[in-house]
Every structure is written in structure tokens, then in C-alpha cells.
Kinemage of the C-alpha trace (Angstrom):
@kinemage 1
@onewidth
@group {chain A} dominant
@subgroup {mainchain}
@vectorlist {calphas} color= white
{ca met a 1} P -11.013 233.386 111.104
{ca his a 2} L -13.824 234.704 108.930
{ca arg a 3} L -11.546 236.040 106.220
{ca ser a 4} L -7.891 236.863 105.708
{ca pro a 5} L -6.941 240.440 106.665
{ca leu a 6} L -6.431 242.829 103.802
{ca ser a 7} L -3.123 244.446 102.972
{ca leu a 8} L -2.508 248.119 103.636
{ca his a 9} L -3.469 248.947 100.065
{ca ala a 10} L -6.668 248.454 98.122
{ca pro a 11} L -6.697 245.249 96.048
{ca glu a 12} L -6.415 245.461 92.279
{ca trp a 13} L -10.169 245.121 91.721
{ca phe a 14} L -10.836 248.097 93.978
{ca thr a 15} L -10.185 250.856 91.487
{ca val a 16} L -10.669 254.493 92.414
{ca asp a 17} L -12.559 256.598 89.891
{ca glu a 18} L -15.083 259.405 89.783
{ca ser a 19} L -18.037 257.044 89.365
{ca thr a 20} L -17.662 255.379 92.765
{ca leu a 21} L -17.797 256.422 96.407
{ca asn a 22} L -15.654 253.990 98.359
{ca val a 23} L -16.091 253.198 102.053
{ca ala a 24} L -13.829 251.249 104.405
{ca phe a 25} L -16.081 248.763 106.179
{ca val a 26} L -14.324 247.743 109.407
{ca tyr a 27} L -15.754 244.661 111.101
{ca pro a 28} L -14.317 241.681 113.025
{ca met a 29} L -13.114 238.715 111.016
{ca gln a 30} L -11.212 237.075 113.902
{ca gly a 31} L -10.993 237.001 117.698
{ca pro a 32} L -13.895 236.914 120.169
{ca ala a 33} L -15.954 239.334 118.072
{ca gly a 34} L -15.433 237.249 114.924
{ca ile a 35} L -18.691 235.467 115.753
{ca phe a 36} L -20.440 238.631 114.526
{ca gly a 37} L -18.522 238.849 111.269
{ca pro a 38} L -20.879 237.022 108.905
{ca thr a 39} L -23.990 238.944 109.940
{ca cys a 40} L -22.126 242.282 109.936
{ca glu a 41} L -20.919 241.651 106.386
{ca ala a 42} L -24.295 240.479 105.090
{ca cys a 43} L -26.222 243.414 106.547
{ca ala a 44} L -23.762 246.049 105.330
{ca arg a 45} L -23.689 244.594 101.826
{ca leu a 46} L -27.489 244.535 101.708
{ca ala a 47} L -27.580 248.233 102.618
{ca ala a 48} L -25.009 249.105 99.931
{ca glu a 49} L -26.916 247.130 97.288
{ca glu a 50} L -30.193 248.832 98.179
{ca ile a 51} L -28.591 252.280 98.092
{ca asn a 52} L -27.090 251.580 94.680
{ca lys a 53} L -30.419 250.316 93.311
{ca ala a 54} L -31.926 253.629 94.417
{ca gly a 55} L -29.299 255.655 92.531
{ca gly a 56} L -26.233 255.505 94.737
{ca val a 57} L -24.744 258.371 96.746
{ca leu a 58} L -24.273 261.755 95.099
{ca gly a 59} L -24.846 259.945 91.835
{ca lys a 60} L -21.997 257.519 92.511
{ca glu a 61} L -21.930 253.781 93.128
{ca leu a 62} L -21.296 253.015 96.810
{ca arg a 63} L -18.663 250.298 97.287
{ca leu a 64} L -17.415 248.691 100.490
{ca leu a 65} L -13.787 247.775 101.098
{ca glu a 66} L -13.563 245.291 103.959
{ca val a 67} L -11.003 245.746 106.737
{ca asp a 68} L -10.485 243.218 109.539
{ca gly a 69} L -11.575 245.059 112.677
{ca gly a 70} L -10.689 242.026 114.806
{ca ala a 71} L -6.961 242.587 114.376
{ca asp a 72} L -4.735 244.549 116.762
{ca pro a 73} L -6.179 248.092 117.087
{ca trp a 74} L -3.020 249.809 115.872
{ca gln a 75} L -2.804 247.467 112.886
{ca val a 76} L -6.404 248.321 111.999
{ca ala a 77} L -5.661 252.030 112.390
{ca asp a 78} L -2.594 251.745 110.122
{ca glu a 79} L -4.648 250.024 107.450
{ca val a 80} L -7.579 252.430 107.553
{ca glu a 81} L -5.313 255.477 107.616
{ca ala a 82} L -3.432 254.185 104.568
{ca leu a 83} L -6.698 253.763 102.666
{ca val a 84} L -7.793 257.282 103.585
{ca ala a 85} L -4.402 258.893 102.893
{ca thr a 86} L -4.170 257.353 99.409
{ca gly a 87} L -7.715 258.428 98.544
{ca ala a 88} L -8.871 254.844 98.211
{ca val a 89} L -11.861 255.507 100.497
{ca gln a 90} L -13.992 258.563 101.211
{ca gly a 91} L -15.657 257.298 104.398
{ca val a 92} L -15.413 254.686 107.163
{ca thr a 93} L -18.055 252.671 108.983
{ca gly a 94} L -18.514 249.377 110.802
{ca trp a 95} L -18.818 247.469 114.073
{ca his a 96} L -15.590 247.012 116.076
{ca ile a 97} L -14.635 247.299 119.726
{ca ser a 98} L -13.863 250.647 121.363
{ca ser a 99} L -10.122 250.011 121.472
{ca val a 100} L -10.162 249.946 117.666
{ca arg a 101} L -12.294 253.100 117.470
{ca gln a 102} L -9.922 254.941 119.790
{ca ala a 103} L -6.978 253.975 117.598
{ca val a 104} L -8.701 254.809 114.301
{ca ala a 105} L -10.637 258.007 115.053
{ca pro a 106} L -7.778 260.459 115.767
{ca arg a 107} L -6.013 259.412 112.577
{ca ile a 108} L -8.820 259.674 110.036
{ca ala a 109} L -11.933 261.433 111.365
{ca his a 110} L -10.733 264.915 110.368
{ca arg a 111} L -10.260 263.660 106.806
{ca val a 112} L -13.377 261.576 106.127
{ca pro a 113} L -16.657 260.908 107.992
{ca tyr a 114} L -16.513 257.916 110.318
{ca val a 115} L -19.769 256.213 111.361
{ca tyr a 116} L -19.226 253.921 114.349
{ca thr a 117} L -22.024 251.390 114.838
{ca ala a 118} L -21.113 249.512 118.028
{ca leu a 119} L -22.691 250.160 121.400
{ca tyr a 120} L -20.001 251.836 123.462
{ca glu a 121} L -19.113 253.496 126.756
{ca gly a 122} L -20.134 257.030 125.721
{ca gly a 123} L -18.141 260.240 125.567
{ca glu a 124} L -16.816 260.123 121.987
{ca arg a 125} L -16.397 263.724 120.807
{ca thr a 126} L -13.880 263.469 117.965
{ca glu a 127} L -14.973 265.744 115.134
{ca gly a 128} L -16.172 263.730 112.164
{ca val a 129} L -17.235 260.663 114.192
{ca phe a 130} L -20.942 259.750 114.229
{ca met a 131} L -22.514 257.063 116.438
{ca thr a 132} L -25.561 254.902 115.642
{ca ser a 133} L -25.764 252.701 118.736
{ca glu a 134} L -26.422 252.562 122.452
{ca thr a 135} L -24.629 254.193 125.388
{ca pro a 136} L -24.919 253.234 129.086
{ca ala a 137} L -27.172 256.131 130.111
{ca trp a 138} L -29.780 255.163 127.518
{ca gln a 139} L -29.318 251.401 127.647
{ca leu a 140} L -27.947 250.195 130.969
{ca leu a 141} L -29.425 252.625 133.505
{ca pro a 142} L -33.098 252.002 132.610
{ca ala a 143} L -32.472 248.247 132.353
{ca met a 144} L -30.910 248.081 135.814
{ca arg a 145} L -33.725 250.176 137.233
{ca leu a 146} L -36.395 247.957 135.711
{ca leu a 147} L -34.721 244.783 137.005
{ca ala a 148} L -34.358 246.325 140.455
{ca glu a 149} L -38.074 247.083 140.493
{ca ala a 150} L -39.352 243.876 138.877
{ca arg a 151} L -36.837 241.329 140.158
{ca gly a 152} L -35.464 242.953 143.296
{ca val a 153} L -31.858 242.959 142.068
{ca arg a 154} L -29.674 244.854 144.553
{ca arg a 155} L -26.284 243.120 144.505
{ca trp a 156} L -24.464 243.180 141.175
{ca phe a 157} L -21.323 241.360 140.113
{ca ile a 158} L -19.630 242.765 137.006
{ca val a 159} L -17.617 240.522 134.693
{ca gly a 160} L -16.070 242.049 131.608
{ca asn a 161} L -13.182 241.972 129.217
{ca asn a 162} L -10.226 244.119 130.184
{ca tyr a 163} L -10.422 247.172 127.943
{ca val a 164} L -12.083 250.567 127.772
{ca trp a 165} L -15.726 249.677 127.062
{ca pro a 166} L -16.257 247.262 129.984
{ca arg a 167} L -14.276 249.351 132.467
{ca arg a 168} L -15.973 252.656 131.685
{ca thr a 169} L -19.389 251.013 131.511
{ca ala a 170} L -18.717 249.433 134.917
{ca arg a 171} L -17.875 252.848 136.315
{ca ala a 172} L -21.311 254.050 135.200
{ca ala a 173} L -22.939 250.852 136.507
{ca arg a 174} L -21.658 251.562 140.022
{ca arg a 175} L -23.554 254.861 139.984
{ca tyr a 176} L -26.637 253.266 138.502
{ca ala a 177} L -26.665 250.524 141.143
{ca arg a 178} L -26.613 253.152 143.902
{ca asp a 179} L -29.440 255.014 142.145
{ca cys a 180} L -31.418 251.755 142.315
{ca arg a 181} L -30.698 251.337 146.054
{ca gly a 182} L -28.201 248.607 145.361
{ca arg a 183} L -24.484 248.245 144.852
{ca val a 184} L -21.799 246.510 142.839
{ca cys a 185} L -20.352 243.931 145.223
{ca asp a 186} L -17.412 242.770 143.082
{ca glu a 187} L -15.857 243.100 139.608
{ca ala a 188} L -13.629 240.914 137.432
{ca tyr a 189} L -11.881 241.828 134.175
{ca leu a 190} L -10.470 239.204 131.847
{ca pro a 191} L -8.347 239.286 128.680
{ca leu a 192} L -10.066 239.007 125.332
{ca gly a 193} L -10.065 235.333 124.382
{ca thr a 194} L -10.535 233.965 127.918
{ca asp a 195} L -11.859 230.405 128.081
{ca asp a 196} L -11.419 229.515 131.784
{ca phe a 197} L -13.895 231.207 134.129
{ca thr a 198} L -13.422 228.974 137.165
{ca asp a 199} L -12.090 231.653 139.507
{ca val a 200} L -14.686 234.213 138.441
{ca leu a 201} L -17.540 231.782 139.004
{ca arg a 202} L -16.273 231.073 142.517
{ca arg a 203} L -16.162 234.809 143.234
{ca ile a 204} L -19.720 235.243 141.967
{ca glu a 205} L -20.877 232.453 144.272
{ca arg a 206} L -19.075 233.942 147.288
{ca ala a 207} L -20.454 237.419 146.547
{ca asp a 208} L -24.028 236.113 146.769
{ca ala a 209} L -24.994 238.375 143.851
{ca asp a 210} L -28.577 238.858 142.671
{ca gly a 211} L -27.435 239.793 139.185
{ca val a 212} L -24.369 239.506 136.979
{ca leu a 213} L -23.681 242.339 134.557
{ca met a 214} L -21.895 240.754 131.598
{ca leu a 215} L -19.590 243.040 129.631
{ca leu a 216} L -17.946 240.281 127.613
{ca val a 217} L -17.421 240.238 123.846
{ca gly a 218} L -18.682 237.574 121.463
{ca ser a 219} L -17.325 234.078 121.984
{ca asp a 220} L -16.019 235.038 125.446
{ca ala a 221} L -19.619 235.649 126.520
{ca val a 222} L -20.706 232.374 124.899
{ca arg a 223} L -18.114 230.406 126.897
{ca phe a 224} L -19.018 232.291 130.069
{ca asn a 225} L -22.714 231.489 129.630
{ca arg a 226} L -21.961 227.796 129.292
{ca ala a 227} L -19.672 227.758 132.332
{ca phe a 228} L -22.151 229.823 134.379
{ca ala a 229} L -24.970 227.369 133.702
{ca ala a 230} L -22.750 224.323 134.230
{ca ala a 231} L -21.885 225.684 137.678
{ca gly a 232} L -25.594 226.006 138.516
{ca leu a 233} L -25.377 229.765 139.000
{ca asp a 234} L -28.240 230.358 136.574
{ca gln a 235} L -30.505 229.070 139.354
{ca arg a 236} L -29.178 231.640 141.821
{ca cys a 237} L -28.917 234.960 139.957
{ca leu a 238} L -29.923 236.548 136.677
{ca arg a 239} L -27.595 237.858 133.989
{ca leu a 240} L -27.861 241.164 132.134
{ca ser a 241} L -25.814 241.985 129.055
{ca thr a 242} L -25.645 245.102 126.909
{ca leu a 243} L -23.843 243.052 124.241
{ca met a 244} L -25.771 239.839 123.637
{ca asp a 245} L -27.212 239.329 120.177
{ca glu a 246} L -28.889 236.381 118.525
{ca ser a 247} L -25.644 234.865 117.244
{ca met a 248} L -24.287 234.751 120.800
{ca leu a 249} L -27.562 233.279 122.039
{ca leu a 250} L -27.387 230.528 119.448
{ca gly a 251} L -23.743 229.877 120.322
{ca ser a 252} L -24.539 229.641 124.028
{ca gly a 253} L -27.420 227.192 123.541
{ca pro a 254} L -30.812 227.169 125.311
{ca glu a 255} L -29.479 225.177 128.277
{ca ala a 256} L -27.049 228.019 129.085
{ca thr a 257} L -29.331 231.052 128.853
{ca ala a 258} L -31.917 230.671 131.612
{ca asp a 259} L -32.708 234.026 133.268
{ca leu a 260} L -30.507 235.902 130.791
{ca tyr a 261} L -31.525 239.433 129.809
{ca ser a 262} L -30.248 241.622 127.001
{ca thr a 263} L -30.805 245.289 126.274
{ca ala a 264} L -30.420 246.786 122.797
{ca gly a 265} L -32.014 249.050 120.223
{ca phe a 266} L -32.882 246.147 117.943
{ca phe a 267} L -33.877 242.511 118.284
{ca ala a 268} L -34.664 240.198 115.403
{ca ser a 269} L -37.900 239.207 117.169
{ca leu a 270} L -39.399 242.718 117.119
{ca ala a 271} L -42.633 242.458 115.191
{ca asp a 272} L -43.131 246.000 113.875
{ca gln a 273} L -43.507 246.703 110.174
{ca asn a 274} L -40.013 248.142 109.659
{ca thr a 275} L -38.355 245.093 111.191
{ca met a 276} L -40.490 242.631 109.244
{ca asp a 277} L -39.777 244.449 105.976
{ca phe a 278} L -36.044 244.276 106.734
{ca his a 279} L -36.230 240.552 107.453
{ca gly a 280} L -38.095 239.998 104.220
{ca arg a 281} L -35.479 241.796 102.134
{ca tyr a 282} L -32.634 240.085 103.990
{ca ala a 283} L -34.117 236.611 103.491
{ca gly a 284} L -34.873 237.402 99.863
{ca arg a 285} L -31.250 238.361 99.281
{ca tyr a 286} L -29.455 235.652 101.274
{ca gly a 287} L -31.932 232.822 101.822
{ca val a 288} L -33.185 231.137 104.969
{ca asp a 289} L -29.777 229.738 105.931
{ca ala a 290} L -28.115 233.160 106.197
{ca pro a 291} L -26.680 234.383 109.534
{ca val a 292} L -29.368 235.769 111.849
{ca pro a 293} L -29.527 239.561 111.350
{ca gly a 294} L -29.351 240.506 115.034
{ca ser a 295} L -28.597 243.843 116.649
{ca leu a 296} L -24.896 243.953 115.770
{ca gly a 297} L -25.377 243.074 112.118
{ca glu a 298} L -28.324 245.427 111.858
{ca ser a 299} L -26.126 248.209 113.236
{ca cys a 300} L -23.828 247.772 110.225
{ca tyr a 301} L -26.822 248.121 107.906
{ca glu a 302} L -27.638 251.394 109.660
{ca gly a 303} L -24.025 252.544 109.552
{ca val a 304} L -24.054 252.386 105.752
{ca leu a 305} L -27.442 254.159 105.638
{ca leu a 306} L -26.294 256.955 107.934
{ca leu a 307} L -23.034 257.491 106.055
{ca ala a 308} L -24.960 257.751 102.790
{ca ala a 309} L -27.437 260.170 104.374
{ca leu a 310} L -24.603 262.367 105.666
{ca phe a 311} L -23.067 262.631 102.195
{ca glu a 312} L -26.421 263.316 100.568
{ca arg a 313} L -27.428 266.001 103.061
{ca ala a 314} L -24.139 267.895 102.757
{ca arg a 315} L -23.940 267.319 98.971
{ca thr a 316} L -20.171 267.027 99.320
{ca leu a 317} L -17.436 264.672 100.531
{ca asp a 318} L -15.913 267.380 102.736
{ca val a 319} L -15.977 266.232 106.353
{ca ser a 320} L -16.329 269.756 107.796
{ca ala a 321} L -19.369 270.469 105.648
{ca ile a 322} L -20.817 267.071 106.569
{ca ala a 323} L -20.397 267.816 110.282
{ca ala a 324} L -22.060 271.209 109.844
{ca ala a 325} L -25.076 269.636 108.150
{ca ala a 326} L -25.370 266.627 110.465
{ca glu a 327} L -28.039 268.089 112.763
{ca asn a 328} L -30.496 267.932 109.876
{ca val a 329} L -29.733 264.337 108.902
{ca ala a 330} L -32.293 261.543 109.235
{ca tyr a 331} L -32.574 258.084 107.727
{ca glu a 332} L -35.153 255.303 107.716
{ca gly a 333} L -34.152 251.716 108.415
{ca pro a 334} L -35.218 248.586 110.298
{ca arg a 335} L -35.795 250.684 113.447
{ca gly a 336} L -37.924 253.280 111.697
{ca leu a 337} L -37.096 256.927 111.075
{ca leu a 338} L -34.084 258.017 113.129
{ca ser a 339} L -32.195 261.287 113.375
{ca leu a 340} L -29.008 262.635 114.913
{ca asp a 341} L -28.850 264.505 118.207
{ca gly a 342} L -25.387 265.977 118.210
{ca arg a 343} L -23.414 263.180 116.591
{ca his a 344} L -25.405 260.361 118.230
{ca val a 345} L -28.525 258.682 116.892
{ca arg a 346} L -31.344 258.890 119.426
{ca gln a 347} L -33.382 255.727 119.469
{ca arg a 348} L -35.730 253.369 121.223
{ca ile a 349} L -34.067 250.811 123.518
{ca tyr a 350} L -35.606 247.494 124.597
{ca leu a 351} L -35.143 244.897 127.312
{ca ala a 352} L -35.478 241.270 126.224
{ca gln a 353} L -35.181 237.892 127.922
{ca ala a 354} L -33.647 234.825 126.344
{ca asp a 355} L -36.289 232.261 125.438
{ca gly a 356} L -34.719 229.170 123.958
{ca leu a 357} L -32.896 230.248 120.817
{ca asp a 358} L -34.633 233.626 120.539
{ca phe a 359} L -35.302 236.764 122.551
{ca asn a 360} L -38.657 237.699 124.030
{ca val a 361} L -38.866 241.495 124.019
{ca leu a 362} L -40.357 242.520 127.360
{ca ala a 363} L -40.415 246.295 127.327
{ca gln a 364} L -39.286 249.479 125.676
{ca leu a 365} L -37.033 251.169 128.198
{ca arg a 366} L -37.654 254.688 129.372
{ca ala a 367} L -35.216 257.335 128.177
{ca pro a 368} L -32.915 258.939 130.800
{ca his a 369} L -34.886 262.195 131.022
{ca glu a 370} L -38.011 260.138 131.804
{ca leu a 371} L -36.243 258.505 134.754
{ca leu a 372} L -35.696 261.721 136.688
């Protein structure tokens, strides 16, 4: 466990006064996604520090109150709702799985703005919720099409955890496979925290798949990668993941990531000026031994930036006024200048291939309207 869960009330040090703007920062401190916790925390805290050095938000100091997003979704929702209801926080952001978002959003999004930073299955329309990360149409469809063209992948096997994001993403993947003149030949869904993949690996072998679409979270994906390579399947078919950051790559090890592809809006190995500036500030703040600021941690940095930009644009804490002003909101971060389209950030998406302990970015993927 990264850190003990907080109680349902703000700790004594977290005082509420007119000089601060307090935000519940919900990120995983335990469970399969706990592997992301350290980088999520570091990136979000860097963003808050930089915002405060620049004058804060609406003239107030921005402060983060950490909530364990790796706990049971309804427990997380209870905790966040209590913080909102008591006025302890005026906004919510962070990376956590879709089951947590679905539990939290209906209970707080009409009261305070909620910036969700995780890639997800698409379709979130709750008023007051804003999304910074990837959806299947922008991320998975162009990646599958490129791999069909470049690698001849036609037969996909889907392996995912058994909750809303993998299952709804798989539903989209079946359509995308047909669009690429292929098909999904089998699917397997496993509980969060699975460590035995023997049966799934046998099914992949029997299916004679060209590609495995991995929709596994955190340490589950790490264990799957190791088992996949140990079974020799990395010599038979490639793997594609929409949730594979640098921390998971390091956890898997170079011997377990041959022919592994990842698609995301950010990779630590991108060499543009915005990314290099971010790395410089991050290293200057935390040192060379800090957790790698991969795509999931970077998303938390952006979540804090977007929440601050929403408040500043509306010039109020009122969630209805913030939603009304959101179309005109933009912010500049490690991925350059980004803006909202509806309540989603529109962004560049990349395909990368694992190369030892790093990712080699191969291409910027074409947006859905460019694929028609």
C-alpha cells in the first residue's frame, strides 16, 4: 500500500479558510493500480506548486487533499462526497479506474467541478465532469488500423479485467477489428488482482491470435506480461495496450516486453520542447531517483492544470458557471496547448513500441475523422 487511506473528514492540518482553494486528489494507493500512485502524487503536487508560485487560483492557494482511489468504489465515493458536503474541498481531480468515477460522479459533480484524468471507455456525460485523457475512438481504433496495415494483424484476443472500462472498450474493439478486415476471436475477463494466467494463455495459444489486446490494470498487466513471455507467446503474436505506462514497463522487465505496443497521449520519451521542459522541472523538484513521470502521472499534472484553468476562466467556484465557460478553456502543459471540445480535451495520440526499459514512439495516430 502506498499510503494509509484517509478518514471521511479532512485531517486537522487541512483547515478551510478563504485564502485557500482545496481540491480532493483521488489516486490509487493500493490494489493493481497502486503501482501508479507515486508518479501520480509527484506530478499532481508539482502542478499545484507551480500554480501557487504563479499566484494561485482566483488569488487563493491551491491545496490537494489526497484520497485513496484504490479502495472500494463506494468507499471512495463516500469519502469524496463527505469532503464536498462539508465544504472541505471545492473541486475533485485524479486518476482512478472507471468504476470509481461512476460511483463518485453522480454524487458530487453537480456540486463541484470534477476533472477525471484516466483514459476511459467513453460516453461520460455527467454535468460538471471534465475529461483530460484518451477514449477508444481516438486511441484504439487508429492503433488497431495501423497494426493491421503494418503488421497484418487480423485475429485479436482480448484479455482484460472484469469491470466497465475493459468490457466497453472490448465492445468497441470488436467493431474496430471488423473495420480493419479482422475479428476478435476470443475474450477473457479476470478479477482485479489476478496473478494466475495459465488458462488464459492456453486459450490465446489455441485461438492462434495475431495480436492480444491487453485491457489489464497496473500490476495485473505486469504479471500477465511476465507469464506471456515465459510461455513463449511473445514469439507468436504482438500485444497492444491502451494502459501501459513506463512504470508498468519497468515492472514487467525487458525480457517480458518483446513486441509490446502502447498507445497514449504522452510518453516520457517524446522529445518535443514541452515534454523536455516538464522533465527538467520534475527532475529539479524531485531528483533523478523520482518515479518516472509517464502518461498516467502526467495526466494528474494536467488534471490540476485543467481544474485551475476552469476556475480562472469562470472567475467563480460555481459549477454551473464553470460548465458554461468550459468551451473557452485552454491550458498549456507537457503536451503543449490543449483545449476542451465539449467536456473532453482533444489531443494528439501516439503509438509506441517497448524497447528495453523505455518506449520508442513510432507514430502520431490519425484522428477518427481522418480515418473515414
